[in-house]
C-alpha positions as CSV (number, residue, x, y, z in Angstrom):
1,M,20.0,3.6,-0.1
2,Q,21.5,5.2,3.1
3,L,24.2,3.8,5.2
4,Y,24.4,5.0,8.8
5,Y,28.0,4.5,10.0
6,S,31.0,5.6,11.9
7,E,34.4,6.1,10.5
8,F,36.0,4.4,13.4
9,S,33.6,1.4,13.4
10,P,35.3,-1.7,12.0
11,Y,31.9,-3.2,11.3
12,S,31.1,-0.1,9.3
13,R,34.3,-0.1,7.5
14,K,33.8,-3.7,6.4
15,V,30.4,-2.7,4.8
16,R,32.0,0.3,3.2
17,M,34.8,-1.8,1.8
18,V,32.3,-4.2,0.3
19,L,30.5,-1.2,-1.4
20,V,33.9,-0.2,-3.0
21,E,34.8,-3.8,-4.1
22,L,31.3,-4.0,-5.6
23,G,31.5,-0.6,-7.3
24,M,28.4,0.4,-5.5
25,Q,29.7,3.6,-3.8
26,D,27.5,5.9,-5.9
27,A,24.3,3.7,-5.0
28,V,24.6,4.4,-1.3
29,S,24.7,7.7,0.5
30,L,26.8,7.8,3.7
31,Q,25.3,9.2,6.9
32,P,27.8,9.5,9.7
33,I,26.3,9.2,13.2
34,A,27.5,9.2,16.8
35,V,25.2,6.5,18.2
36,R,25.6,7.5,21.7
37,Q,24.3,11.0,20.8
38,A,21.6,9.9,18.4
39,D,18.1,11.1,19.2
40,P,15.3,8.5,20.1
41,G,14.2,8.6,16.4
42,F,17.1,6.5,15.4
43,A,15.2,3.5,16.9
44,A,13.2,3.6,13.7
45,V,16.4,2.8,11.8
46,N,17.8,0.3,14.2
47,P,15.9,-0.5,17.4
48,L,19.3,-1.7,18.9
49,F,20.8,1.7,18.3
50,R,23.8,0.2,16.6
51,I,25.8,0.8,13.4
52,P,26.1,0.0,10.6
53,A,22.4,0.3,9.5
54,L,21.3,0.3,5.9
55,V,18.1,2.0,4.9
56,V,17.2,0.2,1.6
57,R,13.9,2.0,1.2
58,E,11.2,3.5,3.5
59,G,10.1,0.9,5.9
60,F,12.9,-1.5,5.0
61,T,16.1,-1.3,7.0
62,L,18.9,-3.8,7.5
63,F,21.4,-3.9,10.4
64,D,24.2,-6.0,11.7
65,S,27.2,-5.9,9.2
66,P,27.0,-9.5,8.0
67,V,23.4,-9.1,7.1
68,I,24.1,-5.7,5.2
69,A,27.1,-7.2,3.5
70,E,25.2,-10.3,2.3
71,Y,22.3,-8.1,1.0
72,L,24.7,-5.8,-0.9
73,I,26.6,-8.8,-2.3
74,A,23.3,-10.5,-3.4
75,S,22.3,-7.3,-5.2
76,K,25.3,-7.8,-7.6
77,P,24.9,-11.2,-9.4
78,G,28.2,-12.6,-10.8
79,Q,30.4,-11.1,-8.1
80,N,32.9,-13.4,-6.3
81,I,32.9,-11.7,-2.8
82,L,30.8,-14.5,-1.4
83,P,30.8,-17.8,-3.0
84,A,27.3,-19.0,-3.8
85,S,27.6,-22.3,-2.2
86,G,29.7,-25.2,-0.9
87,E,32.6,-25.2,1.4
88,P,34.3,-22.0,0.0
89,R,31.2,-20.1,1.0
90,F,31.4,-21.3,4.6
91,I,35.1,-20.8,4.8
92,A,34.6,-17.1,3.9
93,L,31.7,-16.8,6.4
94,R,33.8,-18.5,9.1
95,L,36.6,-16.0,8.6
96,Q,34.1,-13.2,8.9
97,A,32.7,-14.6,12.1
98,V,36.2,-14.8,13.6
99,A,37.1,-11.4,12.5
100,D,33.9,-10.0,13.9
101,G,34.5,-11.9,17.2
102,I,37.9,-10.4,17.5
103,I,36.3,-6.9,17.2
104,D,33.7,-8.0,19.8
105,A,36.5,-8.4,22.2
106,L,38.7,-5.4,21.1
107,I,35.9,-2.7,21.4
108,P,34.9,-3.4,25.1
109,R,38.5,-3.7,26.1
110,R,39.3,-0.3,24.6
111,N,36.2,1.2,26.2
112,E,37.2,-0.3,29.5
113,S,40.7,1.2,29.2
114,L,39.1,4.7,28.8
115,R,37.5,4.4,32.3
116,P,39.1,5.7,35.4
117,V,41.7,3.1,36.5
118,E,40.0,2.4,39.8
119,R,36.8,1.5,37.9
120,Q,38.4,-0.8,35.4
121,S,38.0,-4.6,35.6
122,P,41.4,-6.2,35.2
123,E,39.7,-9.6,34.9
124,D,37.6,-8.6,32.0
125,M,40.5,-6.9,30.3
126,V,42.4,-10.2,30.5
127,L,39.5,-12.2,29.2
128,W,38.9,-9.8,26.2
129,K,42.6,-9.9,25.3
130,R,42.8,-13.6,25.5
131,S,39.9,-13.9,23.1
132,S,41.3,-11.4,20.5
133,D,44.8,-13.0,20.8
134,A,43.4,-16.5,20.2
135,G,41.5,-15.2,17.2
136,L,44.6,-13.8,15.7
137,D,46.5,-17.0,16.4
138,W,43.9,-18.9,14.6
139,L,43.9,-16.6,11.6
140,E,47.7,-17.0,11.4
141,G,47.0,-20.7,10.7
142,Q,44.3,-19.8,8.1
143,V,46.2,-17.3,5.9
144,A,45.8,-19.5,2.9
145,S,42.1,-19.1,3.1
146,L,42.5,-15.3,2.9
147,D,43.6,-15.5,-0.7
148,G,41.5,-13.5,-3.1
149,V,38.9,-10.8,-2.3
150,H,35.9,-12.3,-0.5
151,I,33.9,-11.2,2.7
152,G,36.2,-13.2,5.0
153,A,39.3,-11.3,3.8
154,I,37.5,-8.0,3.9
155,A,36.3,-8.6,7.5
156,V,39.9,-9.5,8.5
157,A,41.3,-6.5,6.9
158,A,38.8,-4.3,8.7
159,T,39.6,-5.9,12.0
160,L,43.4,-5.6,11.6
161,G,42.9,-1.9,10.6
162,Y,41.0,-1.3,13.8
163,L,43.7,-3.1,15.8
164,D,46.3,-0.7,14.4
165,I,44.2,2.3,15.0
166,R,43.0,1.6,18.6
167,F,45.9,-0.5,19.9
168,P,49.0,0.9,18.1
169,H,51.2,-0.1,21.0
170,E,50.5,-3.7,20.6
171,D,52.7,-5.4,18.1
172,W,50.4,-8.2,16.7
173,R,52.6,-8.5,13.7
174,A,55.6,-10.0,15.5
175,A,53.6,-13.0,16.6
176,H,51.7,-13.4,13.4
177,P,54.2,-12.9,10.5
178,K,52.0,-14.7,7.9
179,L,49.0,-12.6,8.7
180,A,51.1,-9.5,8.7
181,A,52.5,-10.3,5.2
182,W,49.0,-10.9,3.9
183,F,47.7,-7.6,5.5
184,A,50.6,-5.6,4.0
185,V,49.5,-6.6,0.6
186,F,45.6,-6.5,1.1
187,S,45.8,-3.0,2.8
188,Q,47.0,-1.5,-0.4
189,R,43.6,-2.2,-2.0
190,P,41.6,1.0,-2.9
191,S,38.7,-0.3,-0.8
192,F,40.9,-0.3,2.4
193,K,42.6,3.0,1.7
194,S,39.5,4.9,0.8
195,T,37.7,3.8,3.9
196,A,40.5,4.7,6.4
197,P,39.4,7.2,9.2
198,A,40.4,10.7,8.4
199,S,42.1,11.0,11.9
200,N,42.3,9.5,15.3
């Protein structure tokens, strides 16, 4: 299998963390790619030109990080990263959805901030920040659900890691002490440390 990814993509990092937690690092070759510079042939991998994308075998590629993560998890029977059924499964998936939603707001906000000031949309910036802040507030009240190592916790860790890298001037920890305490512990896991970007 081959994983197309970017070091700074939190969606990619989530999948790479899943690989480490499952002990599947050696089963997947990593192919870094700058999607904006990708040639048209990348459409055969992902018609949406997005990462991560997992080539399982010729003619069978998966894309969108939740789909890739679920496929990898399903390939390792007996693991506990995604409960098989019942409420615990949906609690983990809900956490992943909120974490991904926060990223969905952080990325365009950062991209907008890189545009010339006169071309930025202050209204959009406010809306994106409101969304990500509300997501963090919700997670603060759900810290108990982050116990253990499951797809929800992995997704949240990847999101907070991205927040630290791309928005280091924003002190999210001050307003979310429970989440910060959880992250301080979880971020010591080998899966988190080994997938950190080499540099900014």
